[in-house]
N, C-alpha and C positions, 0 to 999 in steps of 0.2 A: 602202916603198910598200904600201898596203893592197890586198890581193887581194880584189876584190869577188866572185870566183867561189868564194871560201871563205865559210863562214858563221860566221867568228869563232871557230873552234875547237870549234864544237858541231855539226859537220855531217859531210860525207862524205869530206873530204880524207884523214883518217887511217884510213879503213876498210881492213881487211885484204883481201887479194886473194881469199882463200877463207874461207868461214865468216863468221858474224856474231858480234859481241860486244855487250855492253850499250851501247857507244857508238853502235851503229847504231839502237837503239830509244829510249834515253833518255840522250842525250849532254849535256843541258842542265845548267847550274849547279845548278838546283833538285833534281836527282836524283843529285848526286855522292856524297851520303851520306845516312843517315837524318836526321842533324842538319840538313842543308841542306833536306831535304824538309819536316821539321817547321817550319822557319823560313818556307819558302814557303807552307805551309798557313796559318800565322799571319797571312800578308799577303794572304790570299785576297780580302778585301773591297776592299783598295786596288787589287790587280791586276785584279779584276773591273771596277771602275770605270774603270780605265785602258783595258782592252780594249773596254769598251762605248763609251767616248767617243772613243778614238783611231781615226783613219781612215788607211788606206794611201793611196797615190797611184799615178797611172798610171806614173810613172817608176820607183817602187820595184818594182811588179809586173813591169814590162817588163825591168828591169835587175837589181837586187839580188836579188829573190826568184827570178827565173828563173835567175840565175847559180849558184844553189846546186846545180843539177843537174850542174855541171861541163861537160858536153858539150851541144851544141845538137841539137835535133831537125832533121831534114832537110826543107828546103822543097821539096816535090815535087808539091804538089797545085794544080789549077786549078779553075775554076768548074764544069767538067763532072764532075770527081771529086767535088766537094762536092754537086752535084745527085744523083749516083748514091748517094753515101753517105747523103744525106738521105732518099731513097726507100727505100734498103735498111735504114736504121735504124728506120724507122717501120712499113713495111708488112710485118709479121711475123705474129704469132699473132692479133693483135686482130681483124682483119677475118674471118679464117677460123674463129675459135673463139667470140668473144663475140657475133657477129651473131645467131646462132641463139637464144641465151638472151635477148638484149635484145628480139628480135622476138617470140618466143613468149610471154614472161612479162611484158614491160613496155610496149612501144610498138606492136606490130602492124606493119602496113605503114608507119606513120609513123616507123619506124626511120630512114628516109631523112632526115627532118627532124632526128632526133637526131644523125645523123652530120654534118649540115650545121652545126648549132649548135656542137657540140664542135669541129668543124673551124675555124669562125670564131674561136672562143676560142683555139685553138692558133695560128692565123695572126696574131692580134693579138700574142700572145706572141713569135712569130717575129720580127715587126717590131721589137719592143723589143730582142730579142737581137741583131739585125743591127747596130744602132747601137753597142752595146757591143762586139761582136765585132770590128768594124772598128777601133775606137779602143784596144781592149785585146786584141790577138791573142795570148793566152797560153793554156796548157793548162788553167788553172783554170776557164775558162768563167764561169758564173754565180757560182761561189765567189769568183773574183777581182773580179767586178763589185761584189758585195755588200761585200767587204772595203774597197773604195775608197769606196763611197757610204754604206753603213750600218754599217760597223765589223766588227771581228773576231767579236764575239759572235753577231750576226745571221748572219754568213757561216758560222760554225761550225754553227749549228742548221740552216741551209740545206744545208750540206755533208753532214750526217748524213742528211737526207732525199734529197739527190742520190744518195748511195751506196745508200741503201735502194731508191730507184727503180730503179737499174740492177741491183742484185743480184736483186730480186724480178722485174723485167722479164726479165732474162737467164734466170733459173731457170724462169720461166713459159714462155718461148719454147722452152727446151730440152725441157721436158716435153711441150709441144704438138708438137714435132718427133717425139717418140716416137709420139704419138697418130696423126699423119698417116702416119707410116711404117707403123704397124700397119694402117691403112686400105688403104694401097698393097699390103700383103701379105695382104689379106682376113682380118684378125684384129681382135679387140677390143684397144683400147689396153693394158688391164691384162694381156693375154696376154704382153706383152713386159716386164712389170714383176714384181718379186719381192714376193709378198704375205707380210707378217709380221703375223699376226693379233693378236699381243700389243701392237702399237702402236695409237695412236688412228686413227680412221677416215680422217682427212685426212693421215695420215703413214705409213700402213702399206704403201703401194704404192711400193716402192723402184725407182728408175729408172736402171739402169746405162747404158742407151743415151744418156740425157740427159747423163750424165757424160762418156761417150766423145766425143760430139759437141762438148761444151764444150772438152775438152782439144785436140781437133783444131783448133778455131777459135783457141784460145790460141796454138798453134804458128804459125799463119799471121800472127796479129797481132804476134807477137814478131819475126818475120823482117824485115819491111820495110813501111813505110806505103804505098809506091808499089805493091808487090806485092799488099798487101791491097786497094788501090784497084782494081787490075786484076781481081782475083778478084771483088770486089764488083760491078764494072761488068758483067761477063759474066753473073753469076747474076741481077742485077737486071733486065737486059734480057730474060733468059729468063722471069723472073717477070712482067714487064709483058706479054709475049706471051701468057702463060697467062691473064692478066686479060682481055686483049682476046678471047681464045677464050671465056672464061666469059660475057662480055657478049654476044657475037654468038650463040654456040650456045644460051645460056640464053634469049635473046629469041625464038628460033624456037619455043620452047615456052611463050611468055608467054600468060597468060590474064587479061585486064583484070578479070574478075569476082573475082579473088583480092584486089583492093584496094578493093572496094566499101565495105567497113567499114575505112576508112583509119586511124582513130585510136580503136580500141575501148577503150583505157585512158585516153583523154583527155589533156589537157595535162600532168597530173602524171605519167602513164606515159611521155610523151615526154621529160620532164626527168629522170626516173629512169634511162631508157635513155641519155640524154645523159651523165649522170655516169658510168655504167658504161662507155660506149663511149669516153670520153676516154682510157681505157687504150690504145685503138688508135692514138692520136696520140703516145704517149710515145716518146721517143728522139731527137727532132730537136735537143734542147738539147745533146746530146753532140757534135753537129757543130761547135758553137762552141768545143769544146776542141781542135779541129784548127788553131786560129789560128796557132800557131807553125810549122805545116807547110804553110801556104798561101803561094803565090808572091806574089799580089797581093790582100791581104785587102780593100782598098777596092772592088775590082771583083768579085772572085770570090765573096765571102760573100753579098752581096745577091742576085746572080743565082742562086747555088746554093741558098740556103736558101728564098727566096721561091718560086723556080721549083719546087723539089721539093715544098714544102707545097701549092702550087696543084694539082700533079698528083695528090698523095695525096688531097686533099679530093674532087676530081672522080672519082677511081677508086673511093673508098669509096661515094660517092652512087650511082654507076652500078652497082656490084656489088650494093649492097643493093636497088636498084630491080629488078635482074634476079632476085634471090632471091625477093622478095615477089610478083613476077609469075608465077614458076614454080610456086609452091605456096601454098595458104592458110596464113596465119601460124600457125594452130593445129597444122599438120602439119610445120612446119619443125623439123628435128632440132636439139637444143640443143648436142650435142657436135661434130658434123661437118655443118653445115647445107648447104654447097655440094655436097659429094660425094654425100650422100644425096638432095639435091634432084634431081640429074641421074639418079640411080638411080630415083627415084619417077616421073619423066616418060619412062622407057623408054630413057634414054641411059646405061646402066650402064657402057659403055666409057669415057665421058667422066670418070667419077669418078677414074680413074687419072691423067688429065692434070691434073685439079684438085689431087689429092693431091701430085703431083710439083711443081706450081707452088707449092703451099703450103710444101713442104719447101725449095724454092729460096728463097722469101721469108723463111722462118724462119732459114735459114742466113746470109743477108746481115744479118738483124736481129741475130743473135747476134754476128756479126763487128763490126758497128758498135757494138753494146752494149759489148763488152769493150774496144774501142779507146777509146770515150768514157769509161768508168768508170776505166780505167787512167790516162788523162791527168788526170782530175779528182783521182784519188788522188795522182798525181805532184805536182801543185801544192799539195795539202793537206799533203803531206809536206815540201814546200819551206818552208811556214810553221811546221812542227813541231807542227801540230795532229794529225798522224799521224806514226808513226816516220819519221825523215828518210831512212832507207835506201830508202824507196819513191820518193824524188825522183830517184834515179840514172837517167841516160840512158845506154844502152849506146853506147859509142863507135863500134862497128862497124856496128850496125844503125840507130842514131839513134832507137831506140824505148825506152819505159820498161819494160824487161823485168821488173824486180822487181815493179812495181805490177801488170803484166798477169798474172803468175803468181799473185800473192796474191789478186787479185780473182777469178781463175778458180777457185781452190780454194774460195773462199767461195760462188761461184755453184754449184759442183758439190755442195757440202754441202746447200744449200737445194733444188736441183733433185732430188737423190737422194731426199729424204724428203717434200717438201711439195707438196700439190696446188695448182693454180692458184686455186681458189675461196677459199682461206683468206686470201690477201693482196691480191687484185686491187683491191678497193675502197680498201684502205689505201694501195696504190701510187698510185692516182689522187689521193687526198687530198694525199699528199706532193708530187706533181708540181704540182697546182694551187696549193698553198701556195708552192712555189718560184717559179712563174711570177708569182704576185701580188707577191712580194718584188722580183722583177726589174723589174716595171712601176713599183713604188714607187721603186726605186733610180734608174730612168731620170728620173722627175720630179724627184727630189732633185738629180740630176746637172745637169739643165737650169736649175733655178730657185734652187739654193742653192750658193754657193761660199764656203768658209770664209775669213774675212778680207776678203771683198769685199762680200758681201750685207749690207745694213744690218740692224740689230736689228728695225726695224719690218717690213721685208720678210720677214725670217726668221719672225717671229711670225705674219704673215698667211699665209705659205706653210704653216706648221705647222697653223694653224687650218683652212685649206682641206683639207689632206691628212687631218686627223682626221675632218672631215665627210664627205669622199669615202669613206674606209674605213668609218666608222661607218654611213653610210646603206647601203652595200653589204652590210655584215654584217646590218643590220636587215632588208633585203629578203630575204636568205637565211633568216634566222630566221623571218620572217613566212611565207615560202613553206613552210618545214618544219612550222610549227605550225598554220597556218590552211588548212583544206582548201577552203573556198569563199569566203573573205573577199576584198575588193578595196580596202578603205579604206586599208590599209597601203601598197599600191602607189601610190595617188594622192598620198600624203604623202611617202613616202621617195624615190620616183623623181625628183620635182621638186627635192628637197633635193640629191640627187646632181648633178642637172643644174645647179643654181644654184651649187654649190660649184665645179664644173669651169669654169663660165662665169666665176665670180669669179676663179679662178686665171688664166684667160686674159686678162681685161681689166684687172686691177688690178696684175699683176706682170709685169715684163719678164724675159725669159730671162737668167739670169746667165752662161750659157755656151752657145755655138753648137756644133753638131756640126761636126767638122773636115772630114769627107768626105761622109758620108751620114747624114741625120737622119730620125727617125721623122716621117712626115707627120701633119698634123692634130693637132699638139701643143696643148694637153694632152689632147685628147679621146680619142685612140687609147689611150694608156696608162691613162687613167682608166676607159675602157670595158673594157679588159683586166682591171683590178682588179675592177670590178663583176661582169663575167661569170664570172670565175674563182671569186669568192666565192659567187656565186649558185648555180653548179653544185655547189659544196661543200655547199650546203644540202640537196642531194638524197641524201646518203649516210645510211646507217643509224647508229643510236646505237653499235652494237658497233664499227663502223669507227673512230669517233672515240675510243672507249676504247682501242683498239689504238694509234691515233696518239698519244694522251696517254702511254701506257706507253712507247712508243718515244722520245718526246721526253724523258721523265723519265730514261730510260737514258742518252741523250745528255748531259743536264745533269750527271748523276753523273760520267760520264767527264770532262766538261769541267772541272768544279770540282776534281777530284782529279788530273788529268793534263794535259789539253790546255791549260788556262788557263796553267799555270806553264811548260810547254814553249814555248808561243807567246810568252809574255811575255818569257822569256829570249832567244829568237831575235830578237824585235823590238828589244830593247835592244842586242843585238849589231849588228844592221843599222843602228840609229841611230848607234852609235859609228863604224861603217864610213863612213857618209855624212858625218858630221862631220869625220872624218879626211881624207876625200877632198876636202872643201870647203876645209880648211885648206891641204892640199897645192897645190890649184889657185891659192890666193891667194899662195903663197910665190914669190919670184923663182926663175927657173930654176936659178941656181947655188946656191940654198939648199934645193932639193928633196931629200927623203930618198932 
């Protein structure tokens, strides 16, 4: 009898109880010897074509791939847990750190509009995630969704950006934790950091407190998902109470004259701030990775995700409104806008409450961050695109301890050396790129089914998708390159509209959602694609250079390692499935 909880002799079953061996990192056939590896490299073109064209399936992700972890995660979460996790994962450093810079340098009081636009973009992506998360409740989240609809190669590139998003996000929040803790103690942030003048300006302020906080959060995440949920719920409630305090107390010092010059930097400044503030919405996609631990995904995921994002958007708009009413935008501090705003209006005592609330919010954000990235890495390990020892689920705790510890170590290294400014824009590009791919994958899921969709319908669908994506890219480029022009918008926007309309009226849906479907199909996913790409047009050139370098690094690792490891694992899974099918067709008395 084939054991589907084993991955065909290339996985975790033969792992030693203590210590790790080569089998834990590179157990696949391609890495058995140098000769095997050379043979694998000689087949790179064939294997790459196979991985680009081959798609996974819902059943493979839910059964065979998930079975490689040996043990199941514990189903302990309900919709309220998901809602608290959603709020806790997103409302961290973004609102308390970036609002000052975006207001002072980019948007002025119109930062409220910037938060609303980036929030709408995030909400559209949330709705796309919800449908996938219900039908594919696995730890891989968007990585698994893309494997099923767009193939291994696209999923891998997305996975690299997913992990980058979480590492940089976690490290940034950890360093922001130090900054607000310093404020609480009446010190400058760098007073609590170690200055090494021999290092570069953005890397010389070493942050041991960020490392200590990350390790503490790692311990909580490893012990129990339900325990982590309780801790997150308590701290998130405290955080929301502080936000209510900021709103009420801040409005007592509101001065409408501070917003008479509402948009001093114009529409371009609002969009620049929108791109920068999208960082404040990063993190909700990690909630989709909790699918294996949710009791009733069909009910709990829509309520939890949509409910939490609605609360977050409203909170951000209210907080930014309060800030710009308290102070003229030119006087808002870039580093600690809310604490120093209260100090400026004579409420010096209130800055301690604000700083304490920020610390609470950042703590929950760190917890949700490490939980999300560990579960992403677990599923990536199941596919062998990452070392398969990361796929192990601890039998006692029901949590991915190996992946949690490894990702915490990476977070600590980045948080110890790197300032927030270096990678914030690159993080937002990676996230928007990922959200765009998920929206594309959702349209593929609904309008194209292999073996069922006719060739003519497939070609029409492909054409419409290329026009939707192309017109969206065109709008973003036109925005980035034309300061005052309008002709491009009048041409490209109608093209996007007509392509989406053509998709709706000329093609029938090839597959219906089983429990909960995205409303206004195909308009909502198409709008998500357009808005995400348009926001990406507001980033500077250097951010795209960094994005290109990171993508190049991912491609090098994929071509030399991940491609061959995942190819071998996929072939082993295929053999398992075929053997199981043969067994089910045999008479009972002939079964092996």
